[in-house]
Chimera marker file (.cmm) of the C-alpha trace (Angstrom):
<marker_set name="trace">
<marker id="1" x="45.123" y="-18.093" z="-12.861" r="1" g="1" b="0" radius="0.5"/>
<marker id="2" x="46.268" y="-20.644" z="-11.408" r="1" g="1" b="0" radius="0.5"/>
<marker id="3" x="46.461" y="-21.538" z="-7.956" r="1" g="1" b="0" radius="0.5"/>
<marker id="4" x="50.330" y="-20.883" z="-6.311" r="1" g="1" b="0" radius="0.5"/>
<marker id="5" x="52.286" y="-24.293" z="-5.389" r="1" g="1" b="0" radius="0.5"/>
<marker id="6" x="52.980" y="-24.471" z="-1.648" r="1" g="1" b="0" radius="0.5"/>
<marker id="7" x="55.519" y="-25.904" z="0.030" r="1" g="1" b="0" radius="0.5"/>
<marker id="8" x="55.649" y="-29.581" z="-0.391" r="1" g="1" b="0" radius="0.5"/>
<marker id="9" x="53.434" y="-29.225" z="-3.368" r="1" g="1" b="0" radius="0.5"/>
<marker id="10" x="54.424" y="-31.413" z="-6.745" r="1" g="1" b="0" radius="0.5"/>
<marker id="11" x="55.341" y="-29.262" z="-9.456" r="1" g="1" b="0" radius="0.5"/>
<marker id="12" x="51.917" y="-29.864" z="-11.971" r="1" g="1" b="0" radius="0.5"/>
<marker id="13" x="53.096" y="-31.833" z="-15.497" r="1" g="1" b="0" radius="0.5"/>
<marker id="14" x="53.158" y="-29.469" z="-18.556" r="1" g="1" b="0" radius="0.5"/>
<marker id="15" x="54.420" y="-29.613" z="-21.883" r="1" g="1" b="0" radius="0.5"/>
<marker id="16" x="55.938" y="-26.158" z="-23.346" r="1" g="1" b="0" radius="0.5"/>
<marker id="17" x="57.327" y="-25.586" z="-26.647" r="1" g="1" b="0" radius="0.5"/>
<marker id="18" x="61.297" y="-24.214" z="-26.563" r="1" g="1" b="0" radius="0.5"/>
<marker id="19" x="62.761" y="-21.400" z="-28.703" r="1" g="1" b="0" radius="0.5"/>
<marker id="20" x="64.693" y="-23.435" z="-30.653" r="1" g="1" b="0" radius="0.5"/>
<marker id="21" x="61.927" y="-26.160" z="-31.769" r="1" g="1" b="0" radius="0.5"/>
<marker id="22" x="60.968" y="-28.867" z="-30.054" r="1" g="1" b="0" radius="0.5"/>
<marker id="23" x="59.253" y="-28.856" z="-26.558" r="1" g="1" b="0" radius="0.5"/>
<marker id="24" x="59.813" y="-30.141" z="-23.299" r="1" g="1" b="0" radius="0.5"/>
<marker id="25" x="57.869" y="-32.243" z="-20.328" r="1" g="1" b="0" radius="0.5"/>
<marker id="26" x="58.051" y="-30.916" z="-16.862" r="1" g="1" b="0" radius="0.5"/>
<marker id="27" x="58.639" y="-32.599" z="-14.553" r="1" g="1" b="0" radius="0.5"/>
<marker id="28" x="58.947" y="-35.388" z="-16.499" r="1" g="1" b="0" radius="0.5"/>
<marker id="29" x="62.490" y="-34.598" z="-18.309" r="1" g="1" b="0" radius="0.5"/>
<marker id="30" x="64.021" y="-33.290" z="-15.145" r="1" g="1" b="0" radius="0.5"/>
<marker id="31" x="67.799" y="-34.695" z="-14.525" r="1" g="1" b="0" radius="0.5"/>
<marker id="32" x="67.894" y="-33.384" z="-10.538" r="1" g="1" b="0" radius="0.5"/>
<marker id="33" x="65.415" y="-33.405" z="-7.557" r="1" g="1" b="0" radius="0.5"/>
<marker id="34" x="65.971" y="-29.561" z="-7.507" r="1" g="1" b="0" radius="0.5"/>
<marker id="35" x="65.244" y="-27.139" z="-10.819" r="1" g="1" b="0" radius="0.5"/>
<marker id="36" x="64.495" y="-23.414" z="-11.695" r="1" g="1" b="0" radius="0.5"/>
<marker id="37" x="62.178" y="-22.964" z="-14.513" r="1" g="1" b="0" radius="0.5"/>
<marker id="38" x="62.061" y="-19.831" z="-15.857" r="1" g="1" b="0" radius="0.5"/>
<marker id="39" x="59.405" y="-17.988" z="-17.830" r="1" g="1" b="0" radius="0.5"/>
<marker id="40" x="60.067" y="-15.485" z="-20.292" r="1" g="1" b="0" radius="0.5"/>
<marker id="41" x="57.669" y="-13.527" z="-22.087" r="1" g="1" b="0" radius="0.5"/>
<marker id="42" x="59.846" y="-12.297" z="-24.776" r="1" g="1" b="0" radius="0.5"/>
<marker id="43" x="58.830" y="-9.250" z="-26.838" r="1" g="1" b="0" radius="0.5"/>
<marker id="44" x="55.872" y="-7.948" z="-27.142" r="1" g="1" b="0" radius="0.5"/>
<link id1="1" id2="2" r="1" g="1" b="0" radius="0.2"/>
<link id1="2" id2="3" r="1" g="1" b="0" radius="0.2"/>
<link id1="3" id2="4" r="1" g="1" b="0" radius="0.2"/>
<link id1="4" id2="5" r="1" g="1" b="0" radius="0.2"/>
<link id1="5" id2="6" r="1" g="1" b="0" radius="0.2"/>
<link id1="6" id2="7" r="1" g="1" b="0" radius="0.2"/>
<link id1="7" id2="8" r="1" g="1" b="0" radius="0.2"/>
<link id1="8" id2="9" r="1" g="1" b="0" radius="0.2"/>
<link id1="9" id2="10" r="1" g="1" b="0" radius="0.2"/>
<link id1="10" id2="11" r="1" g="1" b="0" radius="0.2"/>
<link id1="11" id2="12" r="1" g="1" b="0" radius="0.2"/>
<link id1="12" id2="13" r="1" g="1" b="0" radius="0.2"/>
<link id1="13" id2="14" r="1" g="1" b="0" radius="0.2"/>
<link id1="14" id2="15" r="1" g="1" b="0" radius="0.2"/>
<link id1="15" id2="16" r="1" g="1" b="0" radius="0.2"/>
<link id1="16" id2="17" r="1" g="1" b="0" radius="0.2"/>
<link id1="17" id2="18" r="1" g="1" b="0" radius="0.2"/>
<link id1="18" id2="19" r="1" g="1" b="0" radius="0.2"/>
<link id1="19" id2="20" r="1" g="1" b="0" radius="0.2"/>
<link id1="20" id2="21" r="1" g="1" b="0" radius="0.2"/>
<link id1="21" id2="22" r="1" g="1" b="0" radius="0.2"/>
<link id1="22" id2="23" r="1" g="1" b="0" radius="0.2"/>
<link id1="23" id2="24" r="1" g="1" b="0" radius="0.2"/>
<link id1="24" id2="25" r="1" g="1" b="0" radius="0.2"/>
<link id1="25" id2="26" r="1" g="1" b="0" radius="0.2"/>
<link id1="26" id2="27" r="1" g="1" b="0" radius="0.2"/>
<link id1="27" id2="28" r="1" g="1" b="0" radius="0.2"/>
<link id1="28" id2="29" r="1" g="1" b="0" radius="0.2"/>
<link id1="29" id2="30" r="1" g="1" b="0" radius="0.2"/>
<link id1="30" id2="31" r="1" g="1" b="0" radius="0.2"/>
<link id1="31" id2="32" r="1" g="1" b="0" radius="0.2"/>
<link id1="32" id2="33" r="1" g="1" b="0" radius="0.2"/>
<link id1="33" id2="34" r="1" g="1" b="0" radius="0.2"/>
<link id1="34" id2="35" r="1" g="1" b="0" radius="0.2"/>
<link id1="35" id2="36" r="1" g="1" b="0" radius="0.2"/>
<link id1="36" id2="37" r="1" g="1" b="0" radius="0.2"/>
<link id1="37" id2="38" r="1" g="1" b="0" radius="0.2"/>
<link id1="38" id2="39" r="1" g="1" b="0" radius="0.2"/>
<link id1="39" id2="40" r="1" g="1" b="0" radius="0.2"/>
<link id1="40" id2="41" r="1" g="1" b="0" radius="0.2"/>
<link id1="41" id2="42" r="1" g="1" b="0" radius="0.2"/>
<link id1="42" id2="43" r="1" g="1" b="0" radius="0.2"/>
<link id1="43" id2="44" r="1" g="1" b="0" radius="0.2"/>
</marker_set>
């Protein structure tokens, strides 16, 4: 398990698969200085 982000830390760069297809690279493709990232595990 990775380390938790602390106040002032930058969000680590990662590429995620989107449910509808394609992918998104965070934080490079964010349109704002502030965002909420929600990870949903889906159905087991």
